[in-house]
C-alpha positions as CSV (number, residue, x, y, z in Angstrom):
1,M,-82.6,7.4,-4.8
2,K,-86.2,6.0,-4.9
3,K,-87.4,9.6,-5.3
4,I,-85.2,10.1,-8.3
5,Y,-86.5,7.0,-10.0
6,A,-90.1,7.9,-9.1
7,S,-89.8,11.5,-10.5
8,A,-88.2,10.2,-13.7
9,A,-91.0,7.6,-14.1
10,V,-93.7,10.2,-13.4
11,C,-92.3,12.7,-15.7
12,F,-91.8,10.2,-18.5
13,L,-94.9,8.1,-18.2
14,L,-97.5,10.7,-17.1
15,I,-96.7,14.0,-18.6
16,G,-94.6,12.9,-21.6
17,C,-91.4,14.9,-21.0
18,A,-88.2,13.4,-22.3
19,P,-86.0,12.1,-19.4
20,S,-82.3,12.9,-19.6
21,A,-79.6,10.3,-20.4
22,E,-78.6,10.5,-16.7
23,E,-82.0,9.4,-15.7
24,G,-81.8,6.5,-18.2
25,L,-78.4,5.7,-16.6
26,Q,-80.1,5.4,-13.2
27,F,-82.5,2.9,-14.7
28,Y,-79.6,1.0,-16.3
29,N,-77.6,0.8,-13.1
30,S,-80.6,-0.5,-11.2
31,K,-80.9,-3.2,-13.9
32,Q,-84.3,-1.8,-15.2
33,Y,-83.1,-2.3,-18.7
34,D,-86.5,-1.9,-20.5
35,K,-87.0,1.5,-18.9
36,A,-83.4,2.5,-19.6
37,R,-83.7,1.5,-23.3
38,T,-86.9,3.5,-23.6
39,V,-85.1,6.6,-22.3
40,F,-81.9,6.1,-24.3
41,E,-83.8,5.6,-27.6
42,K,-85.2,9.1,-27.2
43,R,-81.7,10.6,-26.6
44,T,-79.7,9.2,-29.6
45,S,-77.8,12.5,-29.9
46,D,-76.2,11.9,-26.5
47,P,-73.1,9.6,-26.5
48,V,-74.0,8.3,-23.0
49,A,-77.3,7.0,-24.4
50,L,-75.7,5.6,-27.5
51,L,-73.0,3.8,-25.5
52,H,-75.5,2.2,-23.2
53,L,-77.8,1.2,-26.0
54,Y,-74.7,-0.6,-27.4
55,K,-74.3,-2.4,-24.1
56,I,-77.9,-3.3,-24.0
57,F,-78.1,-4.8,-27.5
58,W,-74.5,-6.3,-27.4
59,N,-75.2,-8.2,-24.1
60,G,-78.9,-8.8,-24.7
61,K,-80.0,-7.0,-21.5
62,G,-83.8,-7.1,-21.6
63,V,-83.8,-7.6,-25.4
64,E,-82.7,-10.2,-27.8
65,R,-79.0,-9.8,-28.5
66,N,-78.5,-7.9,-31.7
67,E,-74.8,-7.4,-32.6
68,K,-75.5,-5.2,-35.7
69,Q,-77.8,-2.9,-33.9
70,A,-75.3,-2.7,-31.0
71,L,-72.4,-1.8,-33.2
72,D,-74.5,0.8,-35.1
73,Y,-75.0,2.6,-31.8
74,L,-71.4,2.3,-30.8
75,R,-70.1,3.6,-34.1
76,A,-72.5,6.6,-33.8
77,A,-71.1,7.4,-30.3
78,V,-67.5,7.1,-31.7
79,K,-68.4,9.6,-34.5
80,L,-69.4,12.0,-31.7
81,E,-65.8,11.6,-30.4
82,D,-66.9,10.3,-27.1
83,P,-63.8,8.9,-25.2
84,A,-65.7,6.1,-23.5
85,A,-67.1,4.9,-26.8
86,Q,-63.7,5.2,-28.5
87,E,-62.2,3.0,-25.8
88,E,-65.0,0.5,-26.1
89,F,-64.8,0.3,-29.9
90,A,-61.0,0.0,-29.5
91,K,-61.5,-3.1,-27.4
92,V,-63.8,-4.6,-30.1
93,L,-61.2,-3.9,-32.8
94,F,-58.2,-5.0,-30.7
95,H,-59.7,-8.5,-30.1
96,G,-61.8,-8.8,-33.3
97,Y,-65.0,-9.5,-31.4
98,G,-68.1,-10.7,-33.3
99,S,-68.2,-9.7,-36.9
100,V,-65.6,-7.0,-36.5
101,P,-62.2,-8.0,-37.9
102,M,-59.2,-7.5,-35.7
103,D,-57.4,-4.2,-36.3
104,K,-54.8,-3.5,-33.6
105,E,-53.5,-0.4,-35.3
106,Q,-56.9,1.3,-35.5
107,A,-57.6,0.1,-31.9
108,L,-54.3,1.8,-30.8
109,S,-55.3,5.1,-32.4
110,L,-58.7,5.0,-30.7
111,Y,-57.1,4.2,-27.3
112,E,-54.7,7.1,-27.7
113,Q,-57.5,9.5,-28.6
114,A,-59.5,8.4,-25.5
115,A,-56.5,8.6,-23.3
116,A,-55.8,12.1,-24.5
117,K,-59.3,13.1,-23.4
118,G,-58.7,11.8,-19.8
119,R,-59.8,8.2,-20.1
120,K,-57.3,6.6,-17.6
121,T,-58.4,3.1,-18.4
122,A,-57.6,3.6,-22.1
123,Y,-53.9,3.4,-21.1
124,I,-54.5,-0.2,-20.4
125,G,-55.4,-0.8,-24.0
126,I,-52.2,0.9,-25.1
127,G,-50.3,-1.2,-22.7
128,D,-52.0,-4.3,-24.1
129,Y,-50.9,-3.3,-27.6
130,Y,-47.2,-3.2,-26.6
131,A,-47.6,-6.3,-24.4
132,S,-49.2,-8.5,-27.1
133,P,-47.6,-10.2,-30.2
134,P,-45.9,-9.3,-32.4
135,S,-44.8,-6.4,-30.1
136,R,-42.8,-8.4,-27.5
137,S,-39.3,-7.0,-27.5
138,N,-37.8,-5.9,-24.2
139,E,-38.4,-2.3,-25.2
140,D,-42.1,-3.0,-25.9
141,R,-42.5,-4.8,-22.6
142,G,-41.1,-1.7,-20.9
143,K,-43.5,0.5,-22.8
144,A,-46.4,-1.7,-21.8
145,A,-45.5,-1.4,-18.1
146,E,-45.2,2.4,-18.5
147,F,-48.7,2.6,-19.8
148,Y,-50.1,0.3,-17.2
149,H,-48.6,2.6,-14.6
150,K,-50.6,5.5,-16.2
151,A,-53.7,3.4,-15.4
152,E,-52.5,2.7,-11.8
153,G,-55.4,2.9,-9.4
154,T,-57.9,1.3,-11.8
155,L,-58.8,-2.4,-11.4
156,E,-57.3,-3.5,-14.8
157,G,-54.3,-1.3,-14.4
158,D,-53.4,-2.7,-11.0
159,W,-54.1,-6.2,-12.2
160,N,-51.7,-5.9,-15.1
161,L,-49.0,-4.3,-12.9
162,A,-49.3,-7.1,-10.4
163,Y,-48.5,-9.6,-13.1
164,R,-45.6,-7.5,-14.5
165,Y,-44.0,-7.1,-11.1
166,E,-44.5,-10.8,-10.3
167,Q,-42.8,-12.0,-13.5
168,G,-40.4,-9.1,-14.0
169,D,-42.0,-8.4,-17.4
170,G,-40.9,-4.9,-18.5
171,V,-40.0,-4.0,-14.9
172,R,-37.6,-5.3,-12.2
173,Q,-39.3,-8.2,-10.4
174,D,-40.7,-7.0,-7.1
175,P,-42.8,-9.5,-5.1
176,Q,-43.8,-6.8,-2.5
177,R,-45.2,-4.4,-5.2
178,S,-46.9,-7.3,-7.0
179,Y,-48.6,-8.3,-3.7
180,Q,-49.7,-4.7,-3.1
181,F,-51.3,-4.4,-6.6
182,V,-53.0,-7.8,-6.3
183,R,-54.4,-6.9,-2.8
184,A,-55.7,-3.5,-4.1
185,V,-57.8,-5.3,-6.7
186,A,-58.9,-8.1,-4.3
187,M,-60.1,-5.6,-1.7
188,A,-61.7,-3.2,-4.2
189,Q,-65.2,-2.0,-3.4
190,G,-67.8,0.2,-5.2
191,R,-69.7,0.0,-8.4
192,D,-66.7,-0.7,-10.6
193,A,-65.8,-3.6,-8.4
194,E,-69.4,-4.9,-8.5
195,E,-69.4,-4.7,-12.3
196,K,-66.0,-6.5,-12.5
197,A,-66.7,-9.0,-9.8
198,H,-65.0,-11.8,-11.7
199,L,-61.8,-9.8,-11.8
200,V,-62.0,-9.1,-8.1
201,A,-62.6,-12.8,-7.4
202,A,-59.6,-13.7,-9.6
203,A,-57.5,-11.3,-7.6
204,K,-58.7,-12.9,-4.3
205,T,-57.6,-16.3,-5.7
206,V,-54.1,-15.0,-6.6
207,L,-53.9,-13.3,-3.2
208,A,-54.7,-16.6,-1.6
209,E,-51.8,-18.2,-3.4
210,Y,-49.5,-15.3,-2.4
211,Y,-50.4,-16.0,1.3
212,L,-49.9,-19.7,0.9
213,Y,-46.5,-19.5,-0.8
214,G,-45.3,-16.4,0.9
215,Y,-44.9,-14.3,-2.2
216,G,-44.4,-10.6,-1.3
217,V,-45.8,-11.3,2.1
218,D,-45.1,-13.6,5.0
219,P,-46.7,-17.1,4.5
220,N,-50.1,-17.2,6.1
221,P,-52.2,-20.3,5.3
222,H,-55.1,-19.0,7.3
223,E,-55.3,-15.9,5.2
224,A,-55.0,-18.1,2.1
225,V,-58.1,-20.0,3.2
226,K,-59.9,-16.7,4.0
227,M,-59.3,-15.2,0.6
228,A,-60.1,-18.4,-1.3
229,A,-63.3,-18.9,0.7
230,L,-64.4,-15.3,-0.2
231,A,-64.1,-16.1,-3.9
232,K,-64.9,-19.8,-4.2
233,D,-68.6,-19.2,-5.0
234,E,-67.8,-16.7,-7.7
235,H,-64.7,-18.2,-9.3
236,T,-64.0,-21.8,-10.2
237,D,-60.3,-21.4,-9.8
238,A,-60.8,-20.1,-6.3
239,A,-63.0,-23.1,-5.5
240,A,-60.3,-25.5,-6.8
241,F,-57.6,-23.8,-4.7
242,Y,-59.9,-23.8,-1.7
243,A,-60.3,-27.5,-2.1
244,W,-56.5,-27.9,-2.4
245,L,-56.1,-26.2,1.0
246,L,-58.9,-28.4,2.4
247,F,-57.4,-31.6,1.0
248,W,-54.0,-31.0,2.5
249,G,-55.2,-29.2,5.6
250,H,-53.3,-26.0,4.9
251,G,-54.7,-23.3,7.3
252,I,-57.9,-25.3,7.8
253,E,-58.9,-28.7,9.2
254,A,-58.4,-31.3,6.5
255,D,-61.5,-32.7,4.8
256,P,-60.3,-34.7,1.7
257,E,-63.8,-36.0,1.0
258,K,-65.2,-32.5,0.6
259,A,-62.2,-31.4,-1.5
260,V,-62.7,-34.4,-3.9
261,R,-66.3,-33.6,-4.3
262,I,-65.5,-30.0,-5.4
263,W,-62.8,-31.2,-7.8
264,Q,-64.9,-34.0,-9.2
265,S,-67.7,-31.6,-9.9
266,Q,-65.2,-29.4,-11.8
267,L,-63.9,-32.4,-13.7
268,D,-67.4,-33.3,-14.8
269,D,-67.9,-29.7,-16.0
270,A,-64.6,-29.8,-17.8
271,S,-65.8,-32.8,-19.9
272,K,-68.4,-30.5,-21.5
273,K,-67.7,-28.4,-24.6
274,R,-67.5,-24.7,-24.8
275,Y,-66.7,-22.5,-27.8
276,G,-66.0,-25.7,-29.7
277,G,-63.2,-27.0,-27.4
278,R,-62.5,-28.6,-24.1
279,I,-62.7,-26.5,-21.0
280,G,-59.3,-26.4,-19.2
281,L,-59.4,-27.8,-15.7
282,N,-57.7,-26.0,-12.9
283,P,-54.3,-27.6,-12.1
284,Y,-55.1,-27.8,-8.4
285,A,-58.1,-29.9,-9.3
286,I,-56.1,-32.1,-11.7
287,H,-53.3,-32.9,-9.4
288,G,-55.4,-33.1,-6.2
289,L,-57.6,-35.7,-7.9
290,A,-54.5,-37.6,-9.1
291,V,-53.3,-38.0,-5.6
292,A,-56.7,-38.8,-4.3
293,Y,-57.3,-41.6,-6.8
294,Q,-53.8,-43.0,-6.7
295,D,-53.7,-43.2,-2.9
296,G,-57.4,-43.6,-2.1
297,I,-57.6,-40.3,-0.1
298,G,-61.1,-39.0,0.2
299,T,-62.3,-41.4,-2.5
300,P,-61.8,-45.1,-3.4
301,K,-58.5,-46.0,-5.0
302,D,-58.5,-45.8,-8.8
303,P,-55.0,-45.7,-10.3
304,A,-56.4,-45.7,-13.8
305,K,-58.3,-42.5,-13.2
306,A,-55.2,-40.9,-11.8
307,A,-53.2,-41.8,-14.9
308,Q,-56.0,-40.5,-17.2
309,L,-55.7,-37.1,-15.5
310,K,-52.5,-36.6,-17.5
311,R,-54.8,-35.8,-20.5
312,E,-56.7,-33.2,-18.5
313,S,-53.4,-31.8,-17.3
314,M,-52.5,-30.8,-20.9
315,F,-55.3,-28.2,-20.8
316,G,-53.9,-26.3,-17.7
317,T,-53.4,-22.6,-18.4
318,W,-51.5,-21.6,-15.3
319,L,-47.8,-21.8,-14.8
320,A,-48.7,-23.7,-11.6
321,D,-49.7,-26.6,-13.9
322,T,-46.1,-26.9,-15.2
323,W,-44.6,-27.3,-11.8
324,L,-47.4,-29.5,-10.5
325,R,-47.4,-31.7,-13.6
326,V,-43.6,-32.3,-13.4
327,K,-43.8,-33.0,-9.7
328,Y,-46.7,-35.5,-9.8
329,N,-45.3,-37.2,-12.9
330,A,-42.1,-37.7,-11.0
331,L,-44.0,-39.1,-8.0
332,G,-45.9,-41.5,-10.2
333,Y,-49.5,-40.0,-9.9
334,L,-50.0,-39.1,-13.6
335,D,-48.0,-41.3,-16.0
336,K,-45.1,-42.4,-13.8
337,V,-42.6,-40.9,-16.2
338,C,-39.7,-38.8,-14.8
339,T,-39.7,-36.2,-17.6
340,D,-40.2,-32.6,-18.4
341,T,-37.0,-31.5,-16.7
342,M,-36.0,-29.4,-19.7
343,V,-38.9,-27.0,-19.3
344,L,-38.1,-26.1,-15.7
345,P,-35.4,-23.5,-16.1
346,Q,-37.1,-21.7,-18.9
347,L,-40.1,-20.4,-17.0
348,E,-40.1,-17.7,-14.3
349,P,-41.9,-19.2,-11.3
350,G,-43.0,-16.0,-9.6
351,R,-45.4,-17.0,-6.8
352,Y,-44.8,-20.6,-7.7
353,K,-41.2,-20.7,-6.6
354,P,-41.9,-23.3,-3.9
355,L,-43.7,-25.4,-6.5
356,K,-40.7,-25.3,-8.8
357,A,-38.5,-26.3,-5.9
358,D,-40.7,-29.2,-5.0
359,A,-40.9,-30.2,-8.7
360,L,-37.1,-30.2,-9.0
361,F,-36.7,-32.2,-5.8
362,A,-39.3,-34.8,-7.0
363,V,-37.4,-35.1,-10.3
364,A,-34.1,-35.5,-8.5
365,G,-35.7,-38.3,-6.5
366,C,-36.8,-40.3,-9.5
367,M,-33.7,-39.9,-11.7
368,P,-31.4,-42.9,-12.1
369,Q,-28.2,-43.0,-10.0
370,S,-26.2,-45.9,-11.4
371,T,-23.4,-44.1,-13.2
372,L,-21.3,-41.1,-12.1
373,E,-22.8,-39.0,-14.8
374,Q,-26.3,-39.8,-13.5
375,K,-25.3,-39.1,-10.0
376,I,-23.9,-35.7,-11.0
377,A,-27.1,-34.9,-12.9
378,V,-29.2,-35.7,-9.8
379,M,-26.9,-33.5,-7.6
380,E,-27.3,-30.6,-10.2
381,V,-31.1,-30.8,-10.1
382,A,-31.1,-31.1,-6.3
383,G,-28.9,-28.1,-6.1
384,K,-31.3,-26.0,-8.2
385,S,-34.1,-27.1,-5.9
386,Y,-32.1,-26.1,-2.8
387,E,-31.3,-22.7,-4.4
388,L,-35.1,-22.2,-4.6
389,G,-35.5,-23.0,-0.9
390,N,-36.1,-26.8,-0.6
391,L,-33.9,-27.9,2.3
392,N,-34.6,-31.6,1.7
393,A,-32.8,-31.2,-1.7
394,A,-29.6,-30.3,0.2
395,V,-29.9,-33.4,2.2
396,L,-30.3,-35.5,-0.9
397,R,-27.4,-33.9,-2.6
398,G,-25.2,-34.5,0.5
399,K,-26.2,-38.1,0.7
400,I,-25.2,-38.8,-2.9
401,Y,-21.9,-36.9,-2.6
402,A,-21.1,-38.8,0.6
403,A,-21.7,-42.1,-1.1
404,L,-19.3,-41.4,-4.0
405,S,-16.1,-43.4,-4.1
406,P,-12.8,-41.5,-3.9
407,V,-12.3,-41.9,-7.6
408,E,-15.8,-40.7,-8.4
409,R,-15.4,-37.7,-6.0
410,E,-12.2,-36.7,-7.7
411,A,-13.9,-36.9,-11.1
412,Y,-16.8,-34.9,-9.8
413,M,-14.5,-32.1,-8.5
414,N,-12.7,-32.1,-11.8
415,R,-16.0,-31.8,-13.6
416,L,-17.0,-28.8,-11.4
417,A,-13.6,-27.1,-12.1
418,Y,-14.1,-27.7,-15.9
419,D,-17.6,-26.3,-15.8
420,A,-16.5,-23.2,-13.9
421,A,-13.7,-22.6,-16.4
422,A,-16.0,-23.1,-19.4
423,K,-18.5,-20.6,-17.8
424,R,-15.8,-18.0,-17.4
425,T,-14.6,-18.5,-21.0
426,L,-18.2,-18.1,-22.3
427,N,-18.8,-15.0,-20.2
428,D,-15.5,-13.5,-21.4
429,L,-16.5,-14.2,-25.0
430,L,-19.9,-12.6,-24.6
431,A,-18.3,-9.5,-22.9
432,R,-15.9,-9.1,-25.9
433,M,-18.8,-9.5,-28.4
434,K,-20.7,-6.8,-26.6
435,A,-17.7,-4.5,-26.6
436,T,-17.1,-5.0,-30.4
437,P,-18.8,-2.3,-32.5
């Protein structure tokens, strides 16, 4: 490899011949951007050179960032009908990056042209088109999954398929397949994996959760620690999850003080501004700190700080935040309000099924139990928790039922019979409506 660089440098610098775009690419891949740019600027009839000049000026690699110059190079490569350039410009149009207005229809056309020329990753863009608003019908979700499958084996393709199979989005939910796709991205190696290190680190974080919660694979807290540790220096979410494992001692010797230091550092960063808005704090950091401050674990007690974390919780972006927020609200670590029960059945928990079960159990534990209606409501919530795997919820439900008076028990059984009859009537009505032309 050194000989190739040397020969290219000698040819170009000493005898003045024009190096090929491939030689410029070698400079680019070795991060010698000044030399790469010099080569590419002499090969502007070559789409490879144009595309990499776009990347150099768009990202400011060795030069001052210049969006206009970058887009000029990219458009020139698109005019040469280069599939890689078509896909890249489609991404810009799809999201409306920089000064380019969003145009998803034109983006779709370019993705389709690139895919037709063999660009496997272009299918991801087509899948994104059908997966994004306003194209969100069940048919479109199915189409999105079909196109992601055409990109199977690429990092982004496998990443999207992992999510689809976890959530049952456009495909039948399949935890094992989801696990396989996540693992493929997390374990990826080579240049593409190096260039997309953030995606690989994100996959390691998700894989760590799969191991902890036993989603698509047998629960293994030690593997969860291993995966999170591999990614914690590259991905803040991985660091927050690693601290969660450390705080509770899941698969590793507990060290609450160290966990709190990690989370507190992230909380300090989250108070800064980025892109004009607050940075969302990872839910594991929010709720771990809430417990730490409320109970004085790994840090001095500070109930006021625990309550203030409710505000930070609103910026959580993961489904995990929903279940954790409900759970720790119910347990009194955030705002001591036993609320949010209505959101629980409306979201698919996927890997967070155990979190949902714990959240429901916590809510059942904080609900009032004075009247028969209240007791029935608690038993219903506890029953849902038990269905998701929380055995303690079955105990709670049994205790409440055992404490009912004979009159209350009869009323409860009548209520169950009434609900069952109402459900059968509704199902019958829906069946008849479907059968009616």
